[in-house]
C-alpha positions as CSV (number, residue, x, y, z in Angstrom):
1,M,34.3,1.6,-39.1
2,A,31.7,4.3,-38.5
3,A,29.1,1.7,-37.6
4,K,31.5,0.3,-35.0
5,F,32.0,3.7,-33.4
6,L,28.2,4.3,-33.4
7,L,27.6,1.0,-31.6
8,L,30.4,1.8,-29.1
9,G,28.9,5.2,-28.5
10,L,25.4,3.8,-27.9
11,F,26.9,1.2,-25.5
12,V,28.7,4.0,-23.5
13,V,25.5,6.1,-23.4
14,S,23.4,3.2,-22.3
15,C,25.9,2.4,-19.5
16,I,25.8,6.0,-18.3
17,V,22.0,6.1,-18.3
18,F,21.9,2.8,-16.4
19,A,24.4,4.2,-13.8
20,L,22.4,7.4,-13.3
21,A,19.2,5.4,-12.9
22,A,20.5,3.3,-10.1
23,D,20.5,4.3,-6.4
24,N,23.7,6.0,-5.2
25,D,26.0,3.8,-3.1
26,P,26.7,5.0,0.5
27,L,29.6,7.4,0.7
28,Q,30.5,6.2,4.2
29,D,30.4,3.1,6.4
30,F,26.9,3.9,7.7
31,C,24.4,6.7,8.2
32,V,22.3,5.8,11.3
33,A,19.0,7.7,11.1
34,D,18.5,10.7,13.4
35,P,14.7,11.3,13.3
36,A,15.1,14.3,15.7
37,S,17.3,16.2,13.2
38,P,15.7,19.4,11.7
39,V,17.6,18.8,8.4
40,M,15.2,17.9,5.6
41,V,16.7,15.3,3.2
42,N,15.5,12.6,0.9
43,G,15.6,9.9,3.6
44,L,16.8,10.7,7.1
45,A,19.8,12.8,8.3
46,C,22.7,11.0,9.8
47,K,23.3,10.6,13.5
48,N,26.7,11.8,14.8
49,P,29.0,8.7,14.2
50,M,30.6,9.2,17.6
51,L,27.2,8.6,19.2
52,V,26.3,5.5,17.3
53,Q,25.8,2.3,19.4
54,A,25.2,-1.4,18.6
55,N,21.5,-1.0,19.3
56,D,21.2,1.4,16.3
57,F,21.8,-1.7,14.1
58,F,19.7,-4.1,16.2
59,F,16.0,-5.1,16.3
60,S,14.3,-7.8,18.4
61,G,10.8,-9.2,17.8
62,L,10.5,-11.2,14.6
63,H,10.3,-14.4,16.7
64,L,6.9,-13.1,18.1
65,A,3.7,-14.0,16.3
66,G,1.6,-11.0,15.1
67,N,-2.0,-10.6,16.2
68,T,-4.2,-11.7,13.3
69,L,-7.5,-11.0,14.9
70,N,-8.6,-8.4,12.4
71,P,-10.9,-8.4,9.3
72,V,-8.3,-9.6,6.9
73,G,-6.7,-12.2,9.1
74,S,-3.1,-11.1,8.9
75,K,-0.5,-9.0,10.6
76,V,2.6,-7.4,9.2
77,T,5.6,-6.7,11.5
78,P,7.9,-4.3,9.7
79,V,11.6,-3.8,10.2
80,T,12.3,-0.6,8.2
81,V,14.4,2.5,9.0
82,A,11.6,3.6,11.4
83,Q,12.2,0.5,13.6
84,L,16.0,0.0,12.9
85,P,17.8,3.4,12.4
86,G,20.9,1.6,11.1
87,L,19.1,0.8,7.9
88,N,19.3,4.4,6.8
89,S,20.9,4.7,3.3
90,L,21.4,0.9,3.0
91,G,18.4,0.3,0.7
92,I,17.0,-2.8,2.4
93,S,14.3,-3.7,5.0
94,M,12.2,-6.7,5.9
95,V,8.9,-7.8,7.4
96,R,7.3,-10.8,9.2
97,I,3.8,-11.6,8.0
98,D,1.5,-13.8,10.1
99,Y,-1.7,-15.3,8.6
100,S,-4.7,-16.9,10.4
101,P,-6.3,-19.8,8.5
102,W,-7.5,-18.5,5.1
103,G,-6.3,-15.0,6.1
104,I,-5.0,-12.6,3.5
105,N,-2.5,-9.9,3.0
106,P,-4.8,-7.8,0.8
107,P,-3.9,-6.4,-2.6
108,H,-1.3,-3.7,-2.2
109,T,1.8,-2.2,-3.7
110,H,5.2,-1.0,-2.6
111,P,6.0,2.2,-4.5
112,R,9.7,2.1,-3.7
113,A,10.7,-1.6,-3.5
114,T,10.8,-5.1,-5.0
115,E,9.8,-7.8,-2.5
116,I,11.2,-11.3,-2.1
117,L,9.1,-13.5,0.2
118,T,9.9,-16.9,1.8
119,V,7.3,-19.1,3.4
120,I,8.4,-20.2,6.9
121,E,5.3,-22.1,8.0
122,G,2.2,-23.3,6.2
123,S,1.2,-22.7,2.6
124,L,0.4,-19.5,0.8
125,E,-1.3,-18.6,-2.5
126,V,0.5,-15.6,-3.8
127,G,0.3,-13.4,-6.9
128,F,0.8,-10.1,-8.6
129,V,-0.9,-8.3,-11.6
130,T,1.0,-6.8,-14.5
131,S,0.5,-3.2,-15.5
132,N,-1.9,-1.9,-18.2
133,P,-3.0,-3.0,-20.7
134,G,-2.2,-6.6,-20.0
135,N,-3.3,-6.9,-16.4
136,S,-2.1,-10.5,-16.3
137,L,-2.4,-12.4,-13.0
138,I,0.8,-14.2,-12.1
139,T,0.0,-16.6,-9.3
140,K,1.3,-19.7,-7.5
141,V,0.8,-21.7,-4.4
142,L,3.9,-21.8,-2.2
143,Q,4.9,-24.4,0.4
144,K,7.3,-24.1,3.3
145,G,10.7,-23.0,2.1
146,D,9.5,-21.7,-1.2
147,V,10.5,-18.2,-2.4
148,F,8.5,-15.8,-4.6
149,V,9.4,-12.3,-6.0
150,F,7.0,-9.3,-6.4
151,P,8.3,-6.7,-8.8
152,E,8.5,-3.1,-7.6
153,G,5.3,-1.1,-7.9
154,L,3.0,-4.0,-9.0
155,I,-0.1,-4.9,-7.1
156,H,0.3,-8.2,-5.2
157,F,-1.3,-10.3,-2.4
158,Q,-0.9,-13.4,-0.3
159,R,-3.6,-15.8,1.1
160,N,-3.2,-18.6,3.6
161,A,-4.2,-21.7,1.7
162,E,-4.8,-23.9,4.7
163,D,-6.7,-24.4,7.9
164,C,-3.7,-23.7,10.1
165,N,-1.6,-20.6,10.7
166,A,1.1,-19.5,8.2
167,V,4.2,-17.3,8.6
168,A,6.3,-15.6,5.9
169,I,9.5,-13.5,6.0
170,A,10.0,-10.9,3.2
171,A,12.9,-8.7,2.3
172,L,12.4,-5.4,0.4
173,S,14.8,-3.3,-1.6
174,S,14.3,0.0,0.2
175,Q,14.9,1.2,3.8
176,N,11.4,2.7,3.4
177,P,9.4,0.7,0.8
178,G,6.0,2.3,1.5
179,V,2.8,0.4,1.2
180,I,-0.5,1.3,-0.6
181,T,-3.3,-1.0,0.3
182,I,-5.7,-0.7,-2.6
183,A,-9.1,-0.9,-0.9
184,N,-8.0,1.3,2.0
185,T,-6.5,3.9,-0.3
186,V,-9.4,4.0,-2.8
187,F,-12.3,3.8,-0.4
188,G,-10.7,5.2,2.8
189,S,-9.0,8.4,1.6
190,K,-9.5,11.5,3.7
191,P,-11.4,13.4,2.3
192,D,-13.4,10.8,0.3
193,I,-12.9,10.5,-3.4
194,S,-16.1,11.6,-5.0
195,S,-18.6,8.8,-5.2
196,D,-19.5,9.5,-8.8
197,I,-15.8,9.1,-9.8
198,L,-15.6,5.7,-8.1
199,S,-19.0,4.7,-9.4
200,K,-17.8,5.2,-13.0
201,A,-14.4,3.7,-12.4
202,F,-15.7,0.5,-10.9
203,Q,-18.9,0.4,-12.9
204,V,-21.1,0.0,-9.8
205,D,-24.0,1.9,-8.2
206,E,-23.1,4.9,-6.0
207,K,-24.9,3.2,-3.1
208,I,-22.2,0.4,-3.2
209,V,-19.5,3.1,-3.2
210,Y,-21.0,4.7,-0.1
211,Q,-21.1,1.3,1.7
212,L,-17.5,0.6,0.9
213,Q,-16.4,4.1,2.0
214,A,-18.3,3.5,5.3
215,T,-16.3,0.3,5.8
216,F,-12.9,1.9,5.2
């Protein structure tokens, strides 16, 4: 009998811990972001509900191709709370990603969101790397209509695997998922990370570090 009560107690505790770890559900129908508000909160303060309009829940533009004429050959068009105030407190956002032939969305991570991606046009090589110490590469080539998930916080990437343009749509589990592009962050920080630190971390000559920092 004691063992049964112990198991029941552990089950109740685990449920409470799980509930506390999850994001809070909205306590009202909506909380349209008010970026002009002086109130500092974890997210954005709510606009007066009496002033809310349909355009607060509307975004137009994902039908337009992004300009991929850049060094990596891709363009991300975001629809986060910054572009669509009605997303505030709803825990979701999306992006359109355009790729030139063999263009890449370079290795990056979203610190606050899981991402689910669907190929709309073309073919994409996608992948993510598991955390230390395994660092296993999980990768697959996707075709039009295929779906792939990138777990929250893990470094991931996409590459156009063909000689024609590609398009993907992705949804993210945060109104503000954030993005940390690895190369830009490491070699383009302001001020620079000390070259001797990066030289030891990447096991390369400091001259290579200086070249990379000059690029980013």
